[in-house]
C-alpha positions in Angstrom: 23.6 -18.4 2.4 23.2 -16.0 5.6 21.0 -12.9 5.5 20.7 -10.1 7.9 17.7 -8.2 7.3 18.0 -4.6 9.2 14.5 -3.7 9.9 11.6 -6.0 11.0 8.6 -3.9 9.5 6.5 -4.8 6.7 9.0 -5.1 4.0 11.7 -6.5 6.1 9.4 -9.1 7.9 7.8 -10.2 4.4 11.4 -10.4 2.6 12.9 -12.2 5.5 10.4 -14.9 5.8 10.4 -15.4 2.1 13.9 -15.6 1.8 14.1 -18.2 4.8 11.4 -20.1 3.0 13.8 -20.4 0.1 16.1 -22.0 2.4 18.5 -19.0 3.4 19.5 -18.3 7.1 17.9 -15.2 7.8 18.1 -13.0 11.0 15.7 -10.0 11.3 17.1 -7.1 13.4 15.1 -4.3 15.0 15.7 -1.7 17.4 12.1 -2.2 18.9 12.5 -4.7 21.8 8.9 -4.9 22.1 8.3 -5.8 18.6 11.2 -8.5 18.8 9.7 -10.1 21.7 6.5 -10.3 20.1 7.9 -11.9 17.1 10.1 -14.6 19.1 6.7 -15.4 20.6 4.9 -15.8 17.2 2.9 -12.7 17.4 2.9 -10.8 14.0 2.8 -7.0 14.3 1.0 -6.5 10.8 -1.9 -8.3 9.1 -0.6 -9.9 5.9 -2.4 -12.9 4.4 -0.2 -16.1 4.9 2.6 -14.5 6.8 1.8 -15.7 10.3 1.9 -19.2 9.1 5.1 -18.5 6.9 7.0 -17.1 9.9 6.1 -20.0 12.3 7.2 -22.6 9.6 10.6 -21.0 9.1 11.2 -20.3 12.8 10.4 -23.9 13.5 12.7 -24.9 10.7 15.5 -23.0 12.4 15.9 -20.7 9.1 14.3 -17.6 10.6 15.3 -15.8 13.8 14.9 -12.2 15.4 17.1 -10.1 17.6 18.4 -6.9 18.5 22.2 -7.6 18.2 22.9 -6.0 14.7 26.8 -6.7 15.3 26.2 -10.4 15.6 23.8 -10.6 12.9 25.9 -8.5 10.2 29.1 -10.1 11.2 28.2 -13.6 9.9 26.1 -12.3 7.0 27.2 -12.6 3.3 24.2 -10.1 2.5 22.9 -7.3 4.7 19.3 -5.8 3.7 18.4 -2.3 4.9 14.7 -2.6 5.3 13.9 0.5 7.5 11.1 3.0 7.0 11.7 6.0 4.7 8.5 8.4 5.8 7.9 11.7 4.1 9.9 14.2 5.9 7.5 16.7 7.7 7.8 20.3 6.4 9.2 19.4 2.7 7.9 16.2 1.6 11.3 14.7 1.1 11.8 11.1 2.0 13.4 10.7 5.7 16.6 8.7 5.4 17.9 9.2 8.7 16.9 5.6 9.6 18.8 4.4 6.3 22.1 6.3 7.0 22.1 5.2 10.6 21.6 1.7 9.6 24.6 2.1 7.2 26.9 3.3 9.9 25.9 0.3 12.2 26.5 -2.1 9.6 29.9 -0.5 8.8 31.0 -1.2 12.2 30.1 -4.8 12.2 31.0 -6.1 8.6 33.6 -9.0 8.5 34.9 -10.1 5.1 33.2 -9.2 1.9 29.6 -8.0 2.5 26.9 -7.0 0.0 24.8 -4.3 1.5 21.6 -4.2 0.0 18.9 -1.1 0.0 15.7 -2.7 0.1 13.8 0.4 1.5 12.3 2.7 -1.1 15.1 5.5 -1.4 15.5 8.6 -3.8 18.0 8.4 -6.5 21.5 8.8 -4.9 21.1 7.2 -1.7 23.2 4.3 -2.5 25.8 6.7 -3.1 25.8 8.2 0.2 25.4 4.7 2.0 28.5 3.8 0.2 30.2 7.0 1.1 29.1 6.5 5.0 30.4 2.9 5.2 33.8 4.0 3.4 34.1 6.9 5.9 33.3 4.6 8.9 35.5 1.7 7.8 38.0 2.7 5.2 39.3 -0.8 4.9 36.2 -2.7 4.4 35.5 -5.0 1.6 31.7 -4.4 0.3 29.4 -3.5 -2.3 26.2 -1.5 -2.2 23.4 -2.6 -4.3 20.0 -1.4 -4.8 17.2 -4.1 -4.8 13.5 -2.2 -4.7 10.7 -4.3 -3.6 7.5 -4.2 -5.5 5.3 -5.9 -2.8 1.5 -5.0 -2.8 -0.1 -5.1 0.7 -2.6 -8.1 0.9 -0.6 -10.1 -1.7 3.0 -9.3 -0.4 4.2 -13.1 -0.1 2.8 -13.9 -3.8 4.5 -11.0 -5.2 7.8 -11.8 -3.3 7.7 -15.4 -4.8 6.3 -15.0 -8.0 7.6 -11.5 -9.1 7.2 -10.0 -12.4 10.7 -8.9 -12.2 13.8 -8.7 -9.8 15.6 -5.4 -10.1 19.4 -5.5 -9.1 21.2 -2.3 -9.2 24.9 -2.6 -9.1 27.8 -2.8 -11.4 29.9 -4.9 -9.1 30.4 -8.5 -10.7 30.9 -10.0 -7.2 27.6 -8.5 -5.9 25.8 -9.5 -9.0 26.7 -13.1 -8.5 25.6 -12.8 -4.5 22.1 -11.3 -5.7 21.7 -14.0 -8.4 22.3 -16.8 -5.6 19.9 -15.2 -3.4 17.3 -15.3 -5.9 18.2 -18.5 -7.4 15.1 -20.4 -6.4 12.9 -18.1 -8.4 14.7 -19.1 -11.5 12.1 -21.9 -12.0 9.4 -19.1 -12.2 11.4 -17.4 -14.9 11.2 -14.1 -13.1 13.4 -11.8 -15.2 16.6 -10.5 -13.4 17.0 -6.9 -14.4 20.6 -5.8 -13.7 21.1 -1.9 -14.0 23.1 0.8 -12.6 22.3 1.7 -8.7 20.8 4.9 -9.6 18.5 3.4 -12.5 17.2 0.8 -9.9 16.6 3.7 -7.2 14.5 5.5 -9.9 12.8 2.6 -11.4 10.9 2.0 -7.9 9.7 5.4 -7.8 8.7 5.4 -11.5 6.8 2.2 -11.4 4.8 3.6 -8.3 4.0 6.9 -10.0 2.7 5.2 -13.2 0.4 3.0 -11.3 -0.9 6.0 -9.2 -1.3 7.8 -12.5 -3.6 5.0 -13.9 -5.6 5.0 -10.7 -6.1 8.7 -11.0 -6.8 8.6 -14.8 -9.7 6.3 -14.4 -11.0 8.1 -11.6 -11.1 11.3 -13.5 -12.8 9.3 -16.3 -15.4 8.1 -13.7 -16.2 11.7 -12.9 -16.9 12.5 -16.7 -18.8 9.0 -16.9 -21.1 10.4 -14.1 -21.7 13.7 -16.3 -22.3 12.2 -19.7 -24.1 9.0 -18.6 -21.5 6.2 -19.5 -20.4 3.5 -17.4 -16.7 3.8 -16.2 -16.6 -0.2 -15.9 -17.3 -0.7 -19.4 -14.7 2.0 -20.2 -12.2 0.3 -18.0 -12.6 -2.8 -19.9 -12.8 -1.6 -23.1 -9.4 0.1 -22.7 -7.8 -2.4 -20.5 -8.1 -5.0 -23.2 -5.7 -3.3 -25.0 -2.6 -5.0 -24.2 -0.6 -1.8 -24.3 -2.8 -0.5 -21.4 -3.8 -3.5 -19.6 -6.7 -4.0 -16.9 -4.9 -3.6 -13.6 -5.2 -0.4 -11.5 -8.3 0.7 -13.7 -10.9 0.3 -10.8 -12.5 3.7 -10.4 -12.9 4.4 -6.4 -12.2 7.0 -3.8 -8.5 7.6 -4.7 -5.3 5.8 -3.7 -3.8 5.6 -0.3 -1.4 3.3 1.7 2.2 3.3 2.5 3.6 3.8 -0.9 1.8 5.7 -3.5 1.3 8.9 -1.7 4.7 9.0 -0.3 6.5 7.8 -3.2 4.9 10.1 -5.6 5.7 13.1 -3.3 9.3 11.9 -3.0 9.7 11.7 -6.9 8.3 15.2 -7.1 10.7 16.5 -4.7 13.6 14.7 -6.3 12.7 16.0 -9.7 12.2 19.6 -8.4 15.6 19.5 -6.9 17.3 18.7 -10.1 15.5 21.1 -12.2 13.3 18.5 -14.1 9.9 18.7 -12.7 7.5 15.7 -13.2 4.4 17.8 -14.0 2.1 14.9 -14.7 2.9 13.2 -11.4 2.5 16.7 -9.6 -1.2 16.8 -10.9 -1.7 13.0 -10.1 -0.9 13.8 -6.5 -3.0 17.0 -6.5 -6.2 15.5 -8.1 -5.8 12.4 -5.7 -5.7 14.5 -2.4 -8.6 16.2 -3.9 -10.8 13.2 -4.7 -10.8 12.0 -1.3 -12.7 14.9 0.2 -14.9 14.8 -3.0 -16.3 11.5 -2.1 -17.8 13.1 1.1 -19.6 15.5 -1.0 -20.9 12.6 -3.0 -22.3 11.1 0.1 -23.6 14.1 1.4 -25.7 14.8 -1.9 -26.7 11.2 -1.5 -28.2 12.0 1.8 -30.4 14.8 0.2 -27.8 17.6 0.6 -27.1 17.7 4.5 -25.7 15.1 6.9 -26.0 17.4 9.9 -27.4 15.5 12.9 -27.5 12.2 10.9 -25.5 9.0 11.4 -23.4 7.7 8.4 -22.1 4.3 8.5 -18.8 3.3 6.6 -17.8 -0.1 5.7 -13.9 -0.3 5.4 -11.4 1.9 6.9 -8.1 0.5 5.5 -6.8 1.8 2.2 -7.4 -1.5 0.4 -8.8 -4.9 1.5 -6.4 -7.6 3.0 -4.4 -5.2 5.2 -4.6 -3.2 8.5 -3.0 -0.2 6.9 -4.6 3.1 7.2 -1.8 5.3 6.1 -3.3 8.0 3.8 -6.4 5.9 3.6 -9.3 7.6 1.8 -11.4 7.0 4.7 -9.6 9.4 7.0 -10.3 12.2 4.7 -14.0 11.0 4.2 -14.5 10.7 7.9 -12.9 14.1 8.7 -15.3 15.7 6.0 -18.5 14.3 7.2 -17.6 15.2 10.5 -17.0 18.9 9.5 -20.4 18.7 7.7 -22.1 17.6 11.4 -22.4 14.2 10.6 -22.0 11.1 13.2 -19.8 8.5 12.0 -19.9 5.0 12.6 -17.5 2.4 11.1 -16.6 -1.2 10.8 -13.5 -2.7 9.4 -12.5 -6.6 9.6 -8.9 -5.6 10.2 -8.3 -1.9 10.6 -10.5 -0.8 13.8 -7.5 -1.1 16.5 -5.4 1.2 14.4 -8.3 3.5 13.7 -9.1 4.0 17.3 -6.0 6.2 17.5 -6.4 8.2 14.2 -10.4 8.5 14.5 -11.1 9.1 18.2 -14.6 10.6 17.6 -15.8 7.5 15.3 -18.3 4.9 16.9 -16.8 1.6 15.9 -19.5 -1.5 15.3 -18.7 -5.2 15.7 -20.1 -6.2 12.4 -21.6 -4.5 9.1 -25.2 -4.7 10.5 -24.7 -3.3 13.8 -22.8 -0.5 11.8 -25.8 0.0 9.7 -28.4 0.2 12.6 -30.3 3.6 12.5 -28.0 5.2 9.8 -29.1 7.5 7.5 -26.6 6.2 4.9 -24.4 3.1 4.2 -21.0 3.8 2.5 -18.9 1.1 1.2 -15.4 2.7 1.4 -13.1 -0.6 1.1 -13.9 -3.7 -0.9 -13.5 -6.4 1.5 -14.8 -9.6 0.5 -17.2 -9.8 3.4 -19.0 -6.9 2.0 -19.6 -8.4 -1.2 -22.5 -10.2 -0.1 -24.6 -8.6 2.2 -28.1 -9.4 3.2 -29.8 -6.5 1.5 -33.2 -7.0 3.0 -31.7 -6.7 6.4 -29.9 -3.9 5.7 -32.9 -1.9 4.3 -34.7 -3.0 7.7 -31.8 -1.7 9.7 -31.2 1.6 8.0 -33.3 4.8 8.9 -33.1 5.8 5.0 -32.6 3.2 2.2 -29.3 4.7 0.9 -26.4 2.9 -0.2 -23.1 4.7 -1.3 -21.0 2.4 -3.1 -17.5 4.0 -3.5 -15.9 0.6 -4.8 -18.7 -0.3 -7.2 -19.1 -3.8 -5.5 -22.9 -4.0 -6.3 -25.3 -4.2 -9.3 -27.1 -1.1 -9.6 -30.2 -2.9 -11.0 -30.0 -5.2 -8.1 -30.1 -2.4 -5.5 -32.8 -0.7 -7.2 -34.9 -3.7 -7.2 -34.5 -4.2 -3.5 -35.6 -0.6 -3.1 -32.4 1.2 -2.4 -31.1 4.8 -3.5 -27.7 3.5 -4.7 -25.2 5.7 -5.7 -21.8 4.4 -7.0 -18.6 5.5 -8.8 -18.6 6.6 -12.6 -22.0 4.8 -13.2 -25.3 6.4 -14.1 -28.2 6.0 -11.7 -30.7 3.4 -13.0 -33.4 5.9 -12.7 -31.6 8.5 -14.7 -30.8 6.0 -17.4 -34.5 5.2 -17.6 -35.7 8.8 -17.7 -32.9 9.6 -20.6 -34.3 6.5 -22.7 -38.1 7.5 -22.0 -37.3 11.1 -23.2 -35.4 9.7 -26.4 
């Protein structure tokens, strides 16, 4: 089947490459000529494990192409996916749908024969209705159906998520469109991925509801971590104890500095605005978003406290800048708020990230960037683990202790065993776990 993928960003490129790997003929279209030129040369504009090889294999196989000619790509396609950006709109937080609506106009002018127009971008409830109206207004004689097919891709695991999904949500009540979508995803039947067919509006809301729920799980365990620190409990044991309950599950119960990235902050805000517009406020989600924003700066206070209450004139070394490992994405990353707060408190900040430093140079112009973790730690008063990249999981602790001015490690991802760090002579501060020295004092008093 021929597919036109409008938008060659993260979602469009991953989805297009995976569909091509299923055997479909896919053309990814983008208005950014520079991006298309780079893709034609095999240069991938984002970091996603396995994506470079997947793109190269399917380009060689003739199943995946790139271009800027939307007219030609849409004219020959049975399914046209809209996978353009929907960033938060400045001023009010609503999703900016201008790119989606422009894509709809362009698609309408190019369609030939029955065409399924699929919204892959994350969009508020009712967007499909407006896309349908735009196409009808532009091409009253067109034969088409508008479908919602939200993506559930995790950065760092996107290819696996696409090929082995928990479910595939198809929002349409058009029988012909359902048949086209079933054929597109037929290769996944072997994996027994459930095909959930709903109304279009239900599919649109499902995406936001899923992300809001996951954001809530993260925020919940972070608040439990704060309580654990006050009462002397261990949040990792709490998370395991509740996660083994099949009604709860273990995923997204890892305490840390708060969620970030391209989805959760944007999507929770868009859901909040949609709910307010329909006089049905989602107060729980409003609280989740507020608590998460506050948490990021609270992490800087944890770091300052570990440094004796002041970082003025001191160098603080940060390991990890991206919002999660295996991506180069810094959008709404906790590191951004942490760096700003530390600098506001008078600290000099040095940082290292395996993939995120190029993007960070524009976002954090006053940060010194190091070539590796050990250069980052040199003469710093504290080392802070912000992102749990694998390369940070087995650092040479003896070498670090020698390099640091003060033996202080603040682990915002609970990568290390507190007992191991204390034996090595560090003052080790983690999230939601009592200090070993405090635990021993409590036992001695008892």
